[in-house]
Structure formats: C-alpha cells, structure tokens
C-alpha positions as CSV (number, residue, x, y, z in Angstrom):
1,M,134.0,75.9,-113.6
2,Y,137.4,77.4,-113.3
3,E,138.4,79.0,-109.9
4,V,141.5,80.5,-108.1
5,T,143.7,78.1,-106.7
6,V,142.8,78.2,-102.9
7,H,138.8,77.5,-103.8
8,A,139.3,74.7,-106.5
9,D,137.8,71.3,-106.0
10,V,140.5,70.1,-108.4
11,L,144.0,71.4,-108.8
12,A,146.3,70.9,-111.9
13,L,149.9,70.9,-110.4
14,L,152.2,71.9,-113.1
15,P,155.9,71.3,-112.0
16,D,157.0,69.8,-115.2
17,P,156.5,71.3,-118.7
18,A,156.7,67.8,-120.3
19,T,153.4,66.7,-118.4
20,A,151.6,70.0,-118.2
21,R,149.0,69.4,-120.9
22,I,148.1,66.1,-120.0
23,C,147.9,67.0,-116.2
24,L,145.5,70.0,-117.5
25,D,143.5,67.5,-119.6
26,V,142.8,64.9,-116.8
27,A,142.3,67.9,-114.2
28,E,139.4,69.4,-116.6
29,D,137.6,66.1,-117.1
30,A,137.8,65.4,-113.3
31,A,136.4,68.7,-112.4
32,R,133.6,68.5,-115.1
33,A,132.6,65.0,-113.7
34,V,131.5,66.2,-110.4
35,C,130.4,69.7,-111.5
36,G,133.3,71.1,-109.7
37,T,135.8,73.7,-110.1
38,M,139.4,73.6,-111.4
39,A,142.5,75.7,-111.0
40,A,146.0,75.2,-112.2
41,A,149.3,76.0,-110.5
42,H,153.1,75.7,-111.2
43,V,155.4,75.0,-108.3
44,G,159.2,74.9,-108.5
45,A,162.1,74.8,-106.3
46,D,164.1,78.1,-106.6
47,P,167.4,78.2,-104.5
48,A,167.2,81.9,-104.5
49,R,164.2,82.0,-102.7
50,M,165.0,79.0,-100.3
51,I,166.2,79.0,-96.7
52,A,168.0,75.4,-96.8
53,A,171.2,73.5,-96.1
54,P,174.0,74.7,-98.4
55,E,174.1,71.3,-99.8
56,E,170.4,71.4,-100.8
57,I,171.0,74.8,-102.6
58,D,173.9,73.5,-104.4
59,L,172.1,70.6,-105.6
60,Q,169.2,72.6,-107.0
61,M,171.5,75.0,-108.6
62,L,173.1,72.0,-110.5
63,R,169.7,71.2,-111.9
64,D,170.0,74.3,-114.0
65,L,172.5,72.6,-116.2
66,D,170.0,69.9,-117.2
67,E,166.6,71.5,-116.7
68,G,167.2,75.0,-117.0
69,S,166.7,77.9,-114.4
70,P,163.6,78.3,-112.2
71,A,162.5,81.1,-114.6
72,Q,163.1,79.0,-117.6
73,R,161.1,76.1,-116.3
74,L,158.3,78.4,-115.4
75,E,158.5,79.9,-119.0
76,R,158.1,76.5,-120.6
77,V,155.3,75.6,-118.2
78,T,153.5,78.8,-119.0
79,S,153.9,78.2,-122.8
80,A,152.3,74.8,-122.6
81,F,149.4,76.2,-120.4
82,E,148.9,78.8,-122.8
83,D,148.6,76.5,-125.8
84,W,146.2,74.3,-123.9
85,K,144.0,77.2,-122.7
86,Q,143.7,78.7,-126.3
87,A,142.7,75.3,-127.6
88,K,139.0,76.0,-126.2
89,S,137.2,79.1,-125.8
90,D,135.6,78.0,-122.5
91,R,139.1,78.0,-120.8
92,E,139.9,81.7,-121.3
93,R,138.9,82.4,-117.4
94,L,141.6,79.8,-116.2
95,L,144.7,81.5,-114.8
96,L,148.1,80.1,-114.0
97,D,149.1,80.6,-110.3
98,D,152.9,80.3,-109.6
99,C,154.9,79.6,-106.6
100,R,158.8,79.3,-106.4
101,G,161.1,78.9,-103.5
102,D,160.8,76.0,-100.8
103,L,158.9,73.4,-102.7
104,N,157.4,71.9,-99.6
105,R,156.0,75.3,-98.7
106,C,154.5,75.7,-102.2
107,V,152.8,72.4,-102.5
108,T,151.3,73.2,-99.2
109,S,149.9,76.5,-100.0
110,K,148.7,75.8,-103.4
111,C,147.0,72.4,-102.6
112,H,145.7,73.0,-99.0
113,E,142.0,73.3,-100.0
114,A,142.0,71.1,-103.1
115,A,139.8,68.0,-102.9
116,L,142.0,66.3,-105.8
117,V,145.6,67.1,-107.0
118,V,146.3,66.0,-110.5
119,A,150.1,65.9,-110.7
120,P,152.8,63.7,-112.5
121,C,154.5,61.1,-110.5
122,H,157.5,61.0,-113.1
123,G,159.4,64.0,-114.7
124,N,161.9,66.4,-113.5
125,M,163.0,66.8,-109.9
126,D,160.2,69.0,-108.9
127,A,157.8,66.6,-110.2
128,R,159.0,63.8,-108.3
129,D,159.6,65.9,-105.1
130,A,156.0,67.4,-105.5
131,F,154.3,64.1,-105.7
132,H,156.1,62.7,-102.7
133,D,155.0,65.8,-100.8
134,L,151.3,65.4,-101.8
135,L,151.0,61.8,-100.8
136,F,153.4,61.6,-97.6
137,N,153.2,65.1,-96.3
138,E,149.9,66.6,-97.4
139,Q,148.0,63.2,-97.6
140,K,145.8,64.3,-100.5
141,L,144.0,62.6,-103.0
142,V,146.2,62.5,-106.0
143,L,145.5,61.4,-109.6
144,A,148.5,60.7,-111.5
145,P,148.1,60.9,-115.4
146,P,149.0,58.0,-117.6
147,P,152.6,58.2,-119.2
148,G,151.3,57.9,-122.6
149,P,148.2,59.5,-124.3
150,Y,145.1,60.4,-122.2
151,R,142.0,59.0,-124.0
152,G,139.4,60.8,-122.1
153,N,136.5,59.4,-120.3
154,L,138.2,59.4,-117.1
155,L,135.2,57.9,-115.2
156,G,133.9,55.4,-117.7
157,H,134.9,52.6,-115.4
158,V,136.7,52.9,-112.3
159,V,138.4,50.0,-110.8
160,I,139.4,50.0,-107.1
161,G,142.2,47.8,-105.9
162,W,140.8,46.7,-102.4
163,K,142.4,45.2,-99.6
164,P,140.8,46.0,-96.0
165,H,143.6,48.3,-94.9
166,D,143.2,52.0,-93.5
167,H,144.9,53.5,-96.5
168,A,142.7,51.7,-99.0
169,Q,139.5,52.8,-97.1
170,R,140.7,56.6,-96.9
171,A,141.3,56.4,-100.6
172,V,137.7,55.2,-101.3
173,V,136.3,57.8,-98.9
174,A,138.3,60.6,-100.3
175,A,137.2,59.7,-103.8
176,R,133.5,59.3,-102.9
177,R,132.5,62.4,-105.1
178,W,134.2,60.7,-108.4
179,L,133.0,57.1,-107.7
180,A,129.3,58.5,-107.5
181,A,129.7,60.1,-110.8
182,A,131.4,57.1,-112.4
183,D,129.3,55.1,-115.0
184,R,130.6,52.2,-113.7
185,V,132.7,51.1,-110.7
186,T,134.2,47.6,-109.8
187,V,136.0,46.8,-106.7
188,L,138.6,44.3,-107.3
189,C,139.8,41.7,-104.4
190,V,143.1,40.0,-105.3
191,N,144.0,36.8,-103.5
192,D,141.0,37.3,-100.8
193,K,140.9,35.3,-97.5
194,P,139.0,32.0,-97.3
195,D,136.3,33.7,-95.4
196,G,135.8,36.2,-98.1
197,S,136.8,39.2,-95.7
198,Y,138.1,41.3,-98.5
199,Q,134.8,41.1,-100.5
200,F,132.7,41.4,-97.4
201,T,134.6,44.8,-96.2
202,A,134.3,46.2,-99.9
203,R,130.7,45.7,-99.9
204,E,130.3,47.2,-96.5
205,L,132.2,50.3,-97.3
206,I,130.5,50.7,-100.8
207,D,127.2,50.6,-99.0
208,Q,128.0,52.8,-96.3
209,L,129.1,55.5,-98.8
210,G,125.8,55.1,-100.8
211,L,127.6,54.0,-104.0
212,K,127.0,51.3,-106.5
213,S,129.6,48.8,-107.5
214,D,130.5,45.4,-108.5
215,V,132.9,43.5,-106.3
216,V,135.0,40.8,-108.2
217,A,137.5,38.5,-106.6
218,I,140.4,37.2,-108.5
219,D,143.4,35.0,-107.8
220,S,146.7,36.4,-109.0
221,G,148.4,32.8,-109.6
222,S,151.9,33.1,-110.7
223,R,151.7,37.1,-111.3
224,S,152.3,39.8,-108.8
225,V,149.3,41.5,-107.2
226,A,150.2,44.6,-109.3
227,E,150.3,42.5,-112.5
228,A,146.8,40.9,-111.6
229,I,145.4,44.5,-111.2
230,L,146.5,45.7,-114.4
231,D,145.5,42.6,-116.4
232,F,142.1,43.0,-114.8
233,A,141.9,46.7,-115.8
234,R,142.9,46.0,-119.4
235,S,140.5,43.1,-119.6
236,A,137.6,45.1,-118.2
237,N,138.3,48.3,-120.3
238,A,139.0,50.4,-117.0
239,T,139.5,54.0,-117.5
240,C,141.1,54.8,-114.0
241,L,142.5,52.8,-111.1
242,L,142.0,54.0,-107.5
243,I,144.2,52.6,-104.8
244,G,145.4,53.1,-101.3
245,A,149.0,54.3,-102.1
246,F,152.1,53.1,-99.9
247,K,150.7,51.4,-96.6
248,H,153.9,52.0,-94.7
249,G,155.9,55.2,-94.3
250,Y,158.1,56.7,-96.8
251,F,161.5,54.9,-95.9
252,L,159.7,51.5,-95.3
253,E,158.1,52.0,-98.8
254,L,161.4,52.3,-100.3
255,L,161.8,48.5,-99.3
256,L,158.3,47.1,-99.3
257,G,156.2,49.4,-101.5
258,R,156.2,46.9,-104.5
259,I,152.6,47.1,-105.7
260,T,152.3,50.8,-105.7
261,R,155.6,51.5,-107.3
262,H,154.8,48.9,-110.1
263,L,151.2,50.4,-110.6
264,L,153.1,54.0,-111.0
265,S,155.6,52.7,-113.3
266,H,153.3,50.5,-115.4
267,A,149.8,51.8,-115.5
268,A,148.7,53.0,-118.8
269,L,145.7,54.8,-117.6
270,P,145.1,57.3,-114.8
271,L,145.8,56.4,-111.3
272,M,144.0,58.0,-108.2
273,M,145.6,57.3,-104.8
274,K,145.8,58.3,-101.4
275,H,148.3,57.5,-98.6
C-alpha cells in the first residue's frame, strides 16, 4: 500500500506538525478505500534555499520567531510522523519525504503524480500557502481533514454539493475512484432551477461515470447555501463532502468565494474539492 512520493495514488502533504497526524489518518483511509498506494511528504519554505525578492525572504525569516526555523519545523513534523507510524506495524515501509526551499516548487515536485492530495487548509504559513498552490496552481483533487477529531469511515456516505458548473464537474470526475468505492453517495442540489436542471445534469454525469447515487434537491430558505449544505450533511450522517472549489480565480474568490470559504471554516468532516 505504501509507495514513494512520485508514484503514490494518495499523498499526505505535511507542512504543519499540528495537523500531520490527522492528515496521515485520512490519507491512509483514502488509499485503502480504492486499494491504492500512499506516500507522505513534508514541504516547507526555507529562505536559505529560496531565490526570491528580499521582502519575501525577510517575511519568511520573521516566521522563525513564531514557528521556529525550517529545520525545527521539519523536526516536529518528523516526530509526529514517527509516532503515527509506530502505532501500527504495517506502516513500517512508509517513509517521509522532504522538500524545503521555494514552496511552490516543492508542492509541484511532490504532488505532480498524485491523484489525491490530503492537506490542511488552515495552520501555519506553509500550510496555507501549500493549500492555495494545490488548488489554484496545481489544480489537484484535495482532501482537507476536519478541524476537530477524525472519526474514520471516510467513504461511508459522501455528499456532493452540486451546481452545473465546470469546476463542480471536474471535482466529481476527479473523485470518481473514491465515489465508486463509497458505501453511499448523495448529490445535493440546493436551490434548483424551476426546470430541475441541477438534478438533471447531476443524474446525467453520474450515469456517464457509471456511478450510483441518490439525487436530492432542497431549498436553502433563510440560510446561506453553505449553511444548507452543512445542515443536510449533519442530518444525513455524511462522512465526507465533495465540492467544486472556488468558481472564480484566486483574486475574485477573495471577494466572491463565500460558499467554499464557509465550508472550509465550518465543516466538521473531511472536505474533498477541486478548482
């Protein structure tokens, strides 16, 4: 099941020691669900190995006051990785890869071949920057662990937040292997059009991919769309959410990306997404 970084189906990307263990747990479940391989890698910005503007290097050096040096951050990630690895004997073959320097290049080199990258959306500066790169630059299928405890059973019930846009379709297509392995899949259409186009396009795509899914339409009422999605996920005992993340480019999303940002901030379950 475990593989070197460049060949793995699922990569646990570990930029932040605080979230390393939960990323490893989620990645292991994601790989096992599709009988795939898993790898783990630490990435981190290191001003001593960067070619960048002086201001950027100065900013990275200021981080040392709060987060420790690049070597210290790696040491803490390695410690968390080794503790996790020793908990089960079948993890002994898994090794921790490492890339420090220019963070964008590190993310590209470690994640290029992975079909799914498990990475935190919050945390230290490396975590936030790596998550941005994965979505907007690498356009990977990303699985963000929940902020609280992970209860397992990743694919027990996957709820897809659906709207007939390209980014939502790309997310479903990219996640096909995991949707096929799920015990249950529900496509959720919030505030469908009078002609039922959300439900029609959802069923059409699911059929094209050879998947099985329920398609449910709800009205958000006085709630936001994101709140309606989370309320449904709780009531349906969802174990994972899948969405098309950020319809627009990065700078427009700073103003308009309310749904994705709300889900990232408030979802209590793993959130799978693709831009």
